[in-house]
KOLGU-4560 file (N, C-alpha, C; in nm, 3 decimals, padded with zeros to 5 digits):
<recs>
<n_xx: -01.241 n_yy: -00.248 n_zz: 00.652 ca_xx: -01.147 ca_yy: -00.323 ca_zz: 00.590 c_xx: -01.169 c_yy: -00.477 c_zz: 00.627 mol: A seq: 1 type: MET>
<n_xx: -01.160 n_yy: -00.548 n_zz: 00.506 ca_xx: -01.188 ca_yy: -00.694 ca_zz: 00.537 c_xx: -01.038 c_yy: -00.768 c_zz: 00.521 mol: A seq: 2 type: ILE>
<n_xx: -01.017 n_yy: -00.872 n_zz: 00.606 ca_xx: -00.892 ca_yy: -00.940 ca_zz: 00.599 c_xx: -00.917 c_yy: -01.099 c_zz: 00.627 mol: A seq: 3 type: ALA>
<n_xx: -00.850 n_yy: -01.167 n_zz: 00.549 ca_xx: -00.872 ca_yy: -01.326 ca_zz: 00.557 c_xx: -00.729 c_yy: -01.374 c_zz: 00.599 mol: A seq: 4 type: ILE>
<n_xx: -00.734 n_yy: -01.475 n_zz: 00.669 ca_xx: -00.615 ca_yy: -01.544 ca_zz: 00.718 c_xx: -00.651 c_yy: -01.699 c_zz: 00.684 mol: A seq: 5 type: LYS>
<n_xx: -00.583 n_yy: -01.750 n_zz: 00.578 ca_xx: -00.619 ca_yy: -01.895 ca_zz: 00.547 c_xx: -00.751 c_yy: -01.881 c_zz: 00.473 mol: A seq: 6 type: GLY>
<n_xx: -00.855 n_yy: -01.952 n_zz: 00.538 ca_xx: -00.991 ca_yy: -01.949 ca_zz: 00.493 c_xx: -01.077 c_yy: -01.869 c_zz: 00.590 mol: A seq: 7 type: PHE>
<n_xx: -01.023 n_yy: -01.815 n_zz: 00.674 ca_xx: -01.097 ca_yy: -01.745 ca_zz: 00.787 c_xx: -01.110 c_yy: -01.595 c_zz: 00.769 mol: A seq: 8 type: ARG>
<n_xx: -01.216 n_yy: -01.533 n_zz: 00.764 ca_xx: -01.231 ca_yy: -01.401 ca_zz: 00.777 c_xx: -01.214 c_yy: -01.342 c_zz: 00.922 mol: A seq: 9 type: ARG>
<n_xx: -01.106 n_yy: -01.254 n_zz: 00.929 ca_xx: -01.078 ca_yy: -01.211 ca_zz: 01.056 c_xx: -01.189 c_yy: -01.104 c_zz: 01.119 mol: A seq: 10 type: LEU>
<n_xx: -01.211 n_yy: -01.115 n_zz: 01.255 ca_xx: -01.317 ca_yy: -01.028 ca_zz: 01.307 c_xx: -01.253 c_yy: -00.888 c_zz: 01.314 mol: A seq: 11 type: GLU>
<n_xx: -01.346 n_yy: -00.784 n_zz: 01.301 ca_xx: -01.318 ca_yy: -00.648 ca_zz: 01.303 c_xx: -01.209 c_yy: -00.616 c_zz: 01.407 mol: A seq: 12 type: VAL>
<n_xx: -01.201 n_yy: -00.668 n_zz: 01.533 ca_xx: -01.115 ca_yy: -00.641 ca_zz: 01.626 c_xx: -00.984 c_yy: -00.685 c_zz: 01.596 mol: A seq: 13 type: GLN>
<n_xx: -00.969 n_yy: -00.805 n_zz: 01.534 ca_xx: -00.852 ca_yy: -00.869 ca_zz: 01.490 c_xx: -00.784 c_yy: -00.782 c_zz: 01.381 mol: A seq: 14 type: GLU>
<n_xx: -00.861 n_yy: -00.734 n_zz: 01.293 ca_xx: -00.810 ca_yy: -00.644 ca_zz: 01.170 c_xx: -00.753 c_yy: -00.521 c_zz: 01.243 mol: A seq: 15 type: VAL>
<n_xx: -00.827 n_yy: -00.456 n_zz: 01.336 ca_xx: -00.765 ca_yy: -00.337 ca_zz: 01.413 c_xx: -00.644 c_yy: -00.368 c_zz: 01.483 mol: A seq: 16 type: LYS>
<n_xx: -00.631 n_yy: -00.476 n_zz: 01.550 ca_xx: -00.507 ca_yy: -00.519 ca_zz: 01.634 c_xx: -00.388 c_yy: -00.524 c_zz: 01.548 mol: A seq: 17 type: ASP>
<n_xx: -00.415 n_yy: -00.587 n_zz: 01.420 ca_xx: -00.310 ca_yy: -00.605 ca_zz: 01.321 c_xx: -00.262 c_yy: -00.489 c_zz: 01.253 mol: A seq: 18 type: ILE>
<n_xx: -00.371 n_yy: -00.421 n_zz: 01.191 ca_xx: -00.347 ca_yy: -00.303 ca_zz: 01.103 c_xx: -00.365 c_yy: -00.158 c_zz: 01.149 mol: A seq: 19 type: TYR>
<n_xx: -00.432 n_yy: -00.158 n_zz: 01.285 ca_xx: -00.454 ca_yy: -00.029 ca_zz: 01.338 c_xx: -00.601 c_yy: 00.025 c_zz: 01.307 mol: A seq: 20 type: GLY>
<n_xx: -00.634 n_yy: 00.138 n_zz: 01.372 ca_xx: -00.765 ca_yy: 00.196 ca_zz: 01.337 c_xx: -00.749 c_yy: 00.354 c_zz: 01.327 mol: A seq: 21 type: ASP>
<n_xx: -00.762 n_yy: 00.395 n_zz: 01.212 ca_xx: -00.786 ca_yy: 00.332 ca_zz: 01.084 c_xx: -00.669 c_yy: 00.233 c_zz: 01.041 mol: A seq: 22 type: PRO>
<n_xx: -00.709 n_yy: 00.131 n_zz: 00.950 ca_xx: -00.616 ca_yy: 00.056 ca_zz: 00.908 c_xx: -00.494 c_yy: 00.122 c_zz: 00.818 mol: A seq: 23 type: PRO>
<n_xx: -00.373 n_yy: 00.079 n_zz: 00.861 ca_xx: -00.266 ca_yy: 00.125 ca_zz: 00.771 c_xx: -00.176 c_yy: -00.002 c_zz: 00.743 mol: A seq: 24 type: VAL>
<n_xx: -00.143 n_yy: -00.030 n_zz: 00.615 ca_xx: -00.063 ca_yy: -00.144 ca_zz: 00.583 c_xx: 00.069 c_yy: -00.101 c_zz: 00.557 mol: A seq: 25 type: TYR>
<n_xx: 00.163 n_yy: -00.089 n_zz: 00.660 ca_xx: 00.295 ca_yy: -00.028 ca_zz: 00.635 c_xx: 00.380 c_yy: -00.108 c_zz: 00.552 mol: A seq: 26 type: THR>
<n_xx: 00.379 n_yy: -00.239 n_zz: 00.550 ca_xx: 00.461 ca_yy: -00.328 ca_zz: 00.491 c_xx: 00.442 c_yy: -00.332 c_zz: 00.336 mol: A seq: 27 type: ASN>
<n_xx: 00.325 n_yy: -00.274 n_zz: 00.290 ca_xx: 00.303 ca_yy: -00.269 ca_zz: 00.155 c_xx: 00.387 c_yy: -00.179 c_zz: 00.070 mol: A seq: 28 type: LEU>
<n_xx: 00.465 n_yy: -00.218 n_zz: -00.014 ca_xx: 00.564 ca_yy: -00.121 ca_zz: -00.106 c_xx: 00.516 c_yy: -00.116 c_zz: -00.250 mol: A seq: 29 type: LYS>
<n_xx: 00.388 n_yy: -00.142 n_zz: -00.285 ca_xx: 00.327 ca_yy: -00.136 ca_zz: -00.411 c_xx: 00.325 c_yy: 00.005 c_zz: -00.451 mol: A seq: 30 type: TRP>
<n_xx: 00.360 n_yy: 00.037 n_zz: -00.570 ca_xx: 00.400 ca_yy: -00.033 ca_zz: -00.680 c_xx: 00.551 c_yy: -00.049 c_zz: -00.708 mol: A seq: 31 type: PRO>
<n_xx: 00.640 n_yy: -00.004 n_zz: -00.614 ca_xx: 00.775 ca_yy: -00.007 ca_zz: -00.618 c_xx: 00.824 c_yy: -00.161 c_zz: -00.616 mol: A seq: 32 type: VAL>
<n_xx: 00.764 n_yy: -00.244 n_zz: -00.529 ca_xx: 00.799 ca_yy: -00.368 ca_zz: -00.522 c_xx: 00.673 c_yy: -00.451 c_zz: -00.490 mol: A seq: 33 type: ASN>
<n_xx: 00.643 n_yy: -00.564 n_zz: -00.553 ca_xx: 00.523 ca_yy: -00.636 ca_zz: -00.525 c_xx: 00.543 c_yy: -00.750 c_zz: -00.430 mol: A seq: 34 type: ASN>
<n_xx: 00.673 n_yy: -00.763 n_zz: -00.386 ca_xx: 00.707 ca_yy: -00.861 ca_zz: -00.285 c_xx: 00.795 c_yy: -00.807 c_zz: -00.159 mol: A seq: 35 type: ARG>
<n_xx: 00.757 n_yy: -00.822 n_zz: -00.050 ca_xx: 00.839 ca_yy: -00.790 ca_zz: 00.068 c_xx: 00.839 c_yy: -00.917 c_zz: 00.160 mol: A seq: 36 type: VAL>
<n_xx: 00.958 n_yy: -00.979 n_zz: 00.166 ca_xx: 00.957 ca_yy: -01.103 ca_zz: 00.241 c_xx: 01.064 c_yy: -01.061 c_zz: 00.350 mol: A seq: 37 type: LEU>
<n_xx: 01.011 n_yy: -01.052 n_zz: 00.479 ca_xx: 01.089 ca_yy: -01.020 ca_zz: 00.593 c_xx: 01.100 c_yy: -01.127 c_zz: 00.706 mol: A seq: 38 type: ASP>
<n_xx: 01.208 n_yy: -01.202 n_zz: 00.701 ca_xx: 01.216 ca_yy: -01.308 ca_zz: 00.798 c_xx: 01.243 c_yy: -01.270 c_zz: 00.922 mol: A seq: 39 type: SER>
<n_xx: 01.290 n_yy: -01.142 n_zz: 00.953 ca_xx: 01.316 ca_yy: -01.106 ca_zz: 01.090 c_xx: 01.189 c_yy: -01.076 c_zz: 01.176 mol: A seq: 40 type: SER>
<n_xx: 01.091 n_yy: -01.034 n_zz: 01.094 ca_xx: 00.956 ca_yy: -01.002 ca_zz: 01.162 c_xx: 00.843 c_yy: -01.111 c_zz: 01.113 mol: A seq: 41 type: SER>
<n_xx: 00.872 n_yy: -01.188 n_zz: 01.016 ca_xx: 00.775 ca_yy: -01.285 ca_zz: 00.965 c_xx: 00.662 c_yy: -01.190 c_zz: 00.898 mol: A seq: 42 type: ASN>
<n_xx: 00.675 n_yy: -01.072 n_zz: 00.874 ca_xx: 00.572 ca_yy: -00.998 ca_zz: 00.812 c_xx: 00.604 c_yy: -01.004 c_zz: 00.661 mol: A seq: 43 type: LYS>
<n_xx: 00.512 n_yy: -01.065 n_zz: 00.585 ca_xx: 00.550 ca_yy: -01.087 ca_zz: 00.436 c_xx: 00.437 c_yy: -01.023 c_zz: 00.355 mol: A seq: 44 type: ASN>
<n_xx: 00.483 n_yy: -00.970 n_zz: 00.247 ca_xx: 00.374 ca_yy: -00.900 ca_zz: 00.146 c_xx: 00.412 c_yy: -00.948 c_zz: 00.003 mol: A seq: 45 type: THR>
<n_xx: 00.305 n_yy: -01.000 n_zz: -00.052 ca_xx: 00.328 ca_yy: -01.039 ca_zz: -00.197 c_xx: 00.192 c_yy: -00.996 c_zz: -00.260 mol: A seq: 46 type: TRP>
<n_xx: 00.206 n_yy: -00.899 n_zz: -00.339 ca_xx: 00.073 ca_yy: -00.844 ca_zz: -00.418 c_xx: 00.051 c_yy: -00.933 c_zz: -00.533 mol: A seq: 47 type: THR>
<n_xx: -00.040 n_yy: -00.993 n_zz: -00.536 ca_xx: -00.110 ca_yy: -01.066 ca_zz: -00.642 c_xx: -00.183 c_yy: -00.986 c_zz: -00.741 mol: A seq: 48 type: MET>
<n_xx: -00.104 n_yy: -00.940 n_zz: -00.852 ca_xx: -00.173 ca_yy: -00.839 ca_zz: -00.935 c_xx: -00.182 c_yy: -00.893 c_zz: -01.091 mol: A seq: 49 type: SER>
<n_xx: -00.123 n_yy: -01.006 n_zz: -01.109 ca_xx: -00.135 ca_yy: -01.052 ca_zz: -01.251 c_xx: -00.221 c_yy: -01.167 c_zz: -01.273 mol: A seq: 50 type: GLY>
<n_xx: -00.243 n_yy: -01.191 n_zz: -01.405 ca_xx: -00.326 ca_yy: -01.305 ca_zz: -01.442 c_xx: -00.262 c_yy: -01.458 c_zz: -01.373 mol: A seq: 51 type: TYR>
<n_xx: -00.139 n_yy: -01.451 n_zz: -01.383 ca_xx: -00.087 ca_yy: -01.592 ca_zz: -01.336 c_xx: -00.062 c_yy: -01.598 c_zz: -01.188 mol: A seq: 52 type: PHE>
<n_xx: -00.084 n_yy: -01.481 n_zz: -01.121 ca_xx: -00.079 ca_yy: -01.475 ca_zz: -00.973 c_xx: -00.214 c_yy: -01.517 c_zz: -00.897 mol: A seq: 53 type: ASP>
<n_xx: -00.310 n_yy: -01.522 n_zz: -00.978 ca_xx: -00.443 ca_yy: -01.562 ca_zz: -00.924 c_xx: -00.446 c_yy: -01.688 c_zz: -00.881 mol: A seq: 54 type: CYS>
<n_xx: -00.371 n_yy: -01.788 n_zz: -00.942 ca_xx: -00.383 ca_yy: -01.938 ca_zz: -00.925 c_xx: -00.302 c_yy: -01.959 c_zz: -00.790 mol: A seq: 55 type: CYS>
<n_xx: -00.214 n_yy: -01.859 n_zz: -00.757 ca_xx: -00.133 ca_yy: -01.900 ca_zz: -00.622 c_xx: -00.219 c_yy: -01.853 c_zz: -00.501 mol: A seq: 56 type: LYS>
<n_xx: -00.325 n_yy: -01.788 n_zz: -00.517 ca_xx: -00.403 ca_yy: -01.743 ca_zz: -00.383 c_xx: -00.456 c_yy: -01.859 c_zz: -00.313 mol: A seq: 57 type: ILE>
<n_xx: -00.523 n_yy: -01.963 n_zz: -00.384 ca_xx: -00.591 ca_yy: -02.065 ca_zz: -00.316 c_xx: -00.475 c_yy: -02.153 c_zz: -00.260 mol: A seq: 58 type: PRO>
<n_xx: -00.354 n_yy: -02.176 n_zz: -00.316 ca_xx: -00.240 ca_yy: -02.243 ca_zz: -00.263 c_xx: -00.197 c_yy: -02.175 c_zz: -00.127 mol: A seq: 59 type: VAL>
<n_xx: -00.186 n_yy: -02.046 n_zz: -00.131 ca_xx: -00.133 ca_yy: -01.971 ca_zz: -00.013 c_xx: -00.233 c_yy: -01.973 c_zz: 00.092 mol: A seq: 60 type: ILE>
<n_xx: -00.352 n_yy: -01.969 n_zz: 00.071 ca_xx: -00.468 ca_yy: -01.979 ca_zz: 00.161 c_xx: -00.457 c_yy: -02.114 c_zz: 00.235 mol: A seq: 61 type: ALA>
<n_xx: -00.434 n_yy: -02.232 n_zz: 00.152 ca_xx: -00.455 ca_yy: -02.363 ca_zz: 00.198 c_xx: -00.336 c_yy: -02.391 c_zz: 00.296 mol: A seq: 62 type: GLN>
<n_xx: -00.208 n_yy: -02.344 n_zz: 00.254 ca_xx: -00.100 ca_yy: -02.362 ca_zz: 00.338 c_xx: -00.107 c_yy: -02.273 c_zz: 00.466 mol: A seq: 63 type: VAL>
<n_xx: -00.150 n_yy: -02.160 n_zz: 00.466 ca_xx: -00.180 ca_yy: -02.090 ca_zz: 00.588 c_xx: -00.282 c_yy: -02.150 c_zz: 00.670 mol: A seq: 64 type: ILE>
<n_xx: -00.389 n_yy: -02.214 n_zz: 00.618 ca_xx: -00.491 ca_yy: -02.278 ca_zz: 00.706 c_xx: -00.419 c_yy: -02.412 c_zz: 00.772 mol: A seq: 65 type: GLU>
<n_xx: -00.346 n_yy: -02.475 n_zz: 00.686 ca_xx: -00.270 ca_yy: -02.594 ca_zz: 00.756 c_xx: -00.173 c_yy: -02.557 c_zz: 00.849 mol: A seq: 66 type: LEU>
<n_xx: -00.111 n_yy: -02.442 n_zz: 00.833 ca_xx: -00.014 ca_yy: -02.397 ca_zz: 00.938 c_xx: -00.089 c_yy: -02.352 c_zz: 01.057 mol: A seq: 67 type: MET>
<n_xx: -00.198 n_yy: -02.290 n_zz: 01.054 ca_xx: -00.286 ca_yy: -02.248 ca_zz: 01.154 c_xx: -00.330 c_yy: -02.353 c_zz: 01.239 mol: A seq: 68 type: GLU>
<n_xx: -00.363 n_yy: -02.460 n_zz: 01.169 ca_xx: -00.427 ca_yy: -02.584 ca_zz: 01.234 c_xx: -00.319 c_yy: -02.673 c_zz: 01.285 mol: A seq: 69 type: GLN>
<n_xx: -00.194 n_yy: -02.642 n_zz: 01.264 ca_xx: -00.082 ca_yy: -02.718 ca_zz: 01.335 c_xx: -00.031 c_yy: -02.842 c_zz: 01.244 mol: A seq: 70 type: GLY>
<n_xx: -00.095 n_yy: -02.841 n_zz: 01.139 ca_xx: -00.058 ca_yy: -02.965 ca_zz: 01.046 c_xx: 00.065 c_yy: -02.948 c_zz: 00.988 mol: A seq: 71 type: ILE>
<n_xx: 00.108 n_yy: -02.816 n_zz: 00.943 ca_xx: 00.230 ca_yy: -02.811 ca_zz: 00.890 c_xx: 00.301 c_yy: -02.727 c_zz: 01.005 mol: A seq: 72 type: ILE>
<n_xx: 00.397 n_yy: -02.789 n_zz: 01.065 ca_xx: 00.470 ca_yy: -02.724 ca_zz: 01.185 c_xx: 00.620 c_yy: -02.692 c_zz: 01.164 mol: A seq: 73 type: LYS>
<n_xx: 00.675 n_yy: -02.726 n_zz: 01.060 ca_xx: 00.814 ca_yy: -02.707 ca_zz: 01.042 c_xx: 00.837 c_yy: -02.575 c_zz: 00.943 mol: A seq: 74 type: ASP>
<n_xx: 00.740 n_yy: -02.500 n_zz: 00.930 ca_xx: 00.759 ca_yy: -02.392 ca_zz: 00.830 c_xx: 00.716 c_yy: -02.257 c_zz: 00.897 mol: A seq: 75 type: LYS>
<n_xx: 00.785 n_yy: -02.155 n_zz: 00.849 ca_xx: 00.728 ca_yy: -02.019 ca_zz: 00.899 c_xx: 00.670 c_yy: -01.959 c_zz: 00.769 mol: A seq: 76 type: THR>
<n_xx: 00.585 n_yy: -01.860 n_zz: 00.778 ca_xx: 00.521 ca_yy: -01.785 ca_zz: 00.655 c_xx: 00.634 c_yy: -01.739 c_zz: 00.564 mol: A seq: 77 type: TYR>
<n_xx: 00.745 n_yy: -01.697 n_zz: 00.613 ca_xx: 00.853 ca_yy: -01.641 ca_zz: 00.535 c_xx: 00.915 c_yy: -01.772 c_zz: 00.454 mol: A seq: 78 type: THR>
<n_xx: 00.939 n_yy: -01.867 n_zz: 00.534 ca_xx: 00.992 ca_yy: -01.989 ca_zz: 00.464 c_xx: 00.904 c_yy: -02.038 c_zz: 00.352 mol: A seq: 79 type: ALA>
<n_xx: 00.785 n_yy: -02.059 n_zz: 00.368 ca_xx: 00.684 ca_yy: -02.076 ca_zz: 00.267 c_xx: 00.690 c_yy: -01.982 c_zz: 00.147 mol: A seq: 80 type: PHE>
<n_xx: 00.686 n_yy: -01.856 n_zz: 00.178 ca_xx: 00.676 ca_yy: -01.752 ca_zz: 00.067 c_xx: 00.810 c_yy: -01.776 c_zz: -00.028 mol: A seq: 81 type: ALA>
<n_xx: 00.923 n_yy: -01.802 n_zz: 00.044 ca_xx: 01.039 ca_yy: -01.819 ca_zz: -00.050 c_xx: 01.043 c_yy: -01.932 c_zz: -00.122 mol: A seq: 82 type: TYR>
<n_xx: 00.967 n_yy: -02.064 n_zz: -00.064 ca_xx: 00.949 ca_yy: -02.180 ca_zz: -00.132 c_xx: 00.856 c_yy: -02.157 c_zz: -00.262 mol: A seq: 83 type: GLU>
<n_xx: 00.761 n_yy: -02.081 n_zz: -00.247 ca_xx: 00.661 ca_yy: -02.051 ca_zz: -00.348 c_xx: 00.721 c_yy: -01.963 c_zz: -00.466 mol: A seq: 84 type: LEU>
<n_xx: 00.814 n_yy: -01.870 n_zz: -00.404 ca_xx: 00.879 ca_yy: -01.783 ca_zz: -00.507 c_xx: 00.978 c_yy: -01.860 c_zz: -00.598 mol: A seq: 85 type: LEU>
<n_xx: 01.044 n_yy: -01.969 n_zz: -00.523 ca_xx: 01.142 ca_yy: -02.051 ca_zz: -00.590 c_xx: 01.074 c_yy: -02.131 c_zz: -00.686 mol: A seq: 86 type: GLU>
<n_xx: 00.956 n_yy: -02.197 n_zz: -00.670 ca_xx: 00.874 ca_yy: -02.268 ca_zz: -00.747 c_xx: 00.823 c_yy: -02.188 c_zz: -00.856 mol: A seq: 87 type: LEU>
<n_xx: 00.787 n_yy: -02.052 n_zz: -00.839 ca_xx: 00.732 ca_yy: -01.977 ca_zz: -00.953 c_xx: 00.852 c_yy: -01.958 c_zz: -01.040 mol: A seq: 88 type: ASP>
<n_xx: 00.969 n_yy: -01.925 n_zz: -00.996 ca_xx: 01.077 ca_yy: -01.898 ca_zz: -01.096 c_xx: 01.126 c_yy: -02.020 c_zz: -01.178 mol: A seq: 89 type: PHE>
<n_xx: 01.109 n_yy: -02.142 n_zz: -01.091 ca_xx: 01.157 ca_yy: -02.255 ca_zz: -01.165 c_xx: 01.061 c_yy: -02.303 c_zz: -01.274 mol: A seq: 90 type: ALA>
<n_xx: 00.931 n_yy: -02.275 n_zz: -01.247 ca_xx: 00.833 ca_yy: -02.305 ca_zz: -01.359 c_xx: 00.859 c_yy: -02.214 c_zz: -01.481 mol: A seq: 91 type: GLU>
<n_xx: 00.881 n_yy: -02.085 n_zz: -01.461 ca_xx: 00.882 ca_yy: -01.995 ca_zz: -01.585 c_xx: 01.025 c_yy: -01.955 c_zz: -01.626 mol: A seq: 92 type: HIS>
<n_xx: 01.131 n_yy: -02.024 n_zz: -01.568 ca_xx: 01.259 ca_yy: -01.977 ca_zz: -01.618 c_xx: 01.336 c_yy: -02.095 c_zz: -01.613 mol: A seq: 93 type: ARG>
<n_xx: 01.432 n_yy: -02.113 n_zz: -01.701 ca_xx: 01.535 ca_yy: -02.207 ca_zz: -01.727 c_xx: 01.669 c_yy: -02.147 c_zz: -01.696 mol: A seq: 94 type: SER>
<n_xx: 01.731 n_yy: -02.161 n_zz: -01.574 ca_xx: 01.859 ca_yy: -02.100 ca_zz: -01.546 c_xx: 01.815 c_yy: -01.950 c_zz: -01.547 mol: A seq: 95 type: ASN>
<n_xx: 01.866 n_yy: -01.873 n_zz: -01.626 ca_xx: 01.826 ca_yy: -01.725 ca_zz: -01.622 c_xx: 01.766 c_yy: -01.691 c_zz: -01.747 mol: A seq: 96 type: THR>
<n_xx: 01.721 n_yy: -01.789 n_zz: -01.821 ca_xx: 01.662 ca_yy: -01.752 ca_zz: -01.967 c_xx: 01.512 c_yy: -01.792 c_zz: -01.930 mol: A seq: 97 type: ASN>
<n_xx: 01.440 n_yy: -01.691 n_zz: -01.989 ca_xx: 01.276 ca_yy: -01.721 ca_zz: -01.991 c_xx: 01.245 c_yy: -01.800 c_zz: -02.088 mol: A seq: 98 type: VAL>
<n_xx: 01.162 n_yy: -01.915 n_zz: -02.058 ca_xx: 01.133 ca_yy: -02.024 ca_zz: -02.146 c_xx: 01.044 c_yy: -01.957 c_zz: -02.266 mol: A seq: 99 type: LYS>
<n_xx: 01.057 n_yy: -02.024 n_zz: -02.383 ca_xx: 00.986 ca_yy: -01.982 ca_zz: -02.498 c_xx: 00.830 c_yy: -01.997 c_zz: -02.486 mol: A seq: 100 type: ALA>
<n_xx: 00.757 n_yy: -01.879 n_zz: -02.510 ca_xx: 00.625 ca_yy: -01.889 ca_zz: -02.480 c_xx: 00.550 c_yy: -02.005 c_zz: -02.558 mol: A seq: 101 type: ALA>
<n_xx: 00.580 n_yy: -02.022 n_zz: -02.677 ca_xx: 00.517 ca_yy: -02.125 ca_zz: -02.766 c_xx: 00.543 c_yy: -02.264 c_zz: -02.705 mol: A seq: 102 type: GLU>
<n_xx: 00.632 n_yy: -02.307 n_zz: -02.634 ca_xx: 00.669 ca_yy: -02.426 ca_zz: -02.571 c_xx: 00.607 c_yy: -02.447 c_zz: -02.435 mol: A seq: 103 type: ASN>
<n_xx: 00.526 n_yy: -02.341 n_zz: -02.385 ca_xx: 00.501 ca_yy: -02.345 ca_zz: -02.241 c_xx: 00.346 c_yy: -02.343 c_zz: -02.214 mol: A seq: 104 type: ASN>
<n_xx: 00.282 n_yy: -02.454 n_zz: -02.227 ca_xx: 00.145 ca_yy: -02.477 ca_zz: -02.198 c_xx: 00.054 c_yy: -02.442 c_zz: -02.332 mol: A seq: 105 type: GLY>
<n_xx: -00.071 n_yy: -02.479 n_zz: -02.290 ca_xx: -00.168 ca_yy: -02.446 ca_zz: -02.409 c_xx: -00.213 c_yy: -02.301 c_zz: -02.419 mol: A seq: 106 type: LYS>
<n_xx: -00.202 n_yy: -02.226 n_zz: -02.316 ca_xx: -00.247 ca_yy: -02.091 ca_zz: -02.331 c_xx: -00.168 c_yy: -02.000 c_zz: -02.432 mol: A seq: 107 type: PHE>
<n_xx: -00.035 n_yy: -02.025 n_zz: -02.404 ca_xx: 00.046 ca_yy: -01.937 ca_zz: -02.490 c_xx: 00.033 c_yy: -01.982 c_zz: -02.653 mol: A seq: 108 type: TYR>
<n_xx: 00.016 n_yy: -02.101 n_zz: -02.670 ca_xx: -00.002 ca_yy: -02.147 ca_zz: -02.821 c_xx: -00.123 c_yy: -02.072 c_zz: -02.881 mol: A seq: 109 type: LYS>
<n_xx: -00.222 n_yy: -02.074 n_zz: -02.801 ca_xx: -00.350 ca_yy: -02.018 ca_zz: -02.853 c_xx: -00.336 c_yy: -01.872 c_zz: -02.856 mol: A seq: 110 type: ARG>
<n_xx: -00.269 n_yy: -01.812 n_zz: -02.758 ca_xx: -00.233 ca_yy: -01.650 ca_zz: -02.767 c_xx: -00.165 c_yy: -01.612 c_zz: -02.888 mol: A seq: 111 type: LEU>
<n_xx: -00.056 n_yy: -01.695 n_zz: -02.919 ca_xx: 00.028 ca_yy: -01.660 ca_zz: -03.026 c_xx: -00.032 c_yy: -01.677 c_zz: -03.149 mol: A seq: 112 type: LEU>
<n_xx: -00.116 n_yy: -01.774 n_zz: -03.166 ca_xx: -00.191 ca_yy: -01.814 ca_zz: -03.296 c_xx: -00.290 c_yy: -01.702 c_zz: -03.331 mol: A seq: 113 type: ALA>
<n_xx: -00.356 n_yy: -01.638 n_zz: -03.218 ca_xx: -00.446 ca_yy: -01.531 ca_zz: -03.257 c_xx: -00.447 c_yy: -01.419 c_zz: -03.136 mol: A seq: 114 type: ASN>
<n_xx: -00.347 n_yy: -01.338 n_zz: -03.143 ca_xx: -00.313 ca_yy: -01.249 ca_zz: -03.017 c_xx: -00.433 c_yy: -01.147 c_zz: -03.005 mol: A seq: 115 type: PRO>
<n_xx: -00.494 n_yy: -01.100 n_zz: -03.115 ca_xx: -00.603 ca_yy: -01.004 ca_zz: -03.097 c_xx: -00.722 c_yy: -01.060 c_zz: -03.033 mol: A seq: 116 type: LEU>
<n_xx: -00.729 n_yy: -01.173 n_zz: -03.033 ca_xx: -00.850 ca_yy: -01.242 ca_zz: -02.966 c_xx: -00.847 c_yy: -01.209 c_zz: -02.803 mol: A seq: 117 type: ARG>
<n_xx: -00.710 n_yy: -01.223 n_zz: -02.755 ca_xx: -00.689 ca_yy: -01.214 ca_zz: -02.612 c_xx: -00.640 c_yy: -01.072 c_zz: -02.574 mol: A seq: 118 type: TYR>
<n_xx: -00.559 n_yy: -01.004 n_zz: -02.654 ca_xx: -00.512 ca_yy: -00.876 ca_zz: -02.625 c_xx: -00.564 c_yy: -00.765 c_zz: -02.698 mol: A seq: 119 type: ILE>
<n_xx: -00.623 n_yy: -00.671 n_zz: -02.621 ca_xx: -00.677 ca_yy: -00.561 ca_zz: -02.691 c_xx: -00.584 c_yy: -00.451 c_zz: -02.722 mol: A seq: 120 type: GLN>
<n_xx: -00.566 n_yy: -00.409 n_zz: -02.844 ca_xx: -00.480 ca_yy: -00.299 ca_zz: -02.877 c_xx: -00.505 c_yy: -00.156 c_zz: -02.830 mol: A seq: 121 type: PRO>
</recs>
């Protein structure tokens, strides 16, 4: 098993210390829930499984790296996860209504103009 924290690949022993030997990831609730944010233990899981989740990964890695270096001192991993979730919802939703796709960026306009180019039936 390979694990990365920030931009650093964890040593084999670190992975065993965190996940056990053999590794078991008990906090993962996929596919029932793609997020488990636990402020009591600061053990958080957010499964990045969609196209738009991919761009979050470098942001998360950078923030973890800055936290590990002590540059960001006033945040827990859980607090950061909730802030990222709030930004994610704010970007894609207006109150409780989903924003119209045709008015949300260049990607959707191209997709709606020619859906079969991007989506296989």
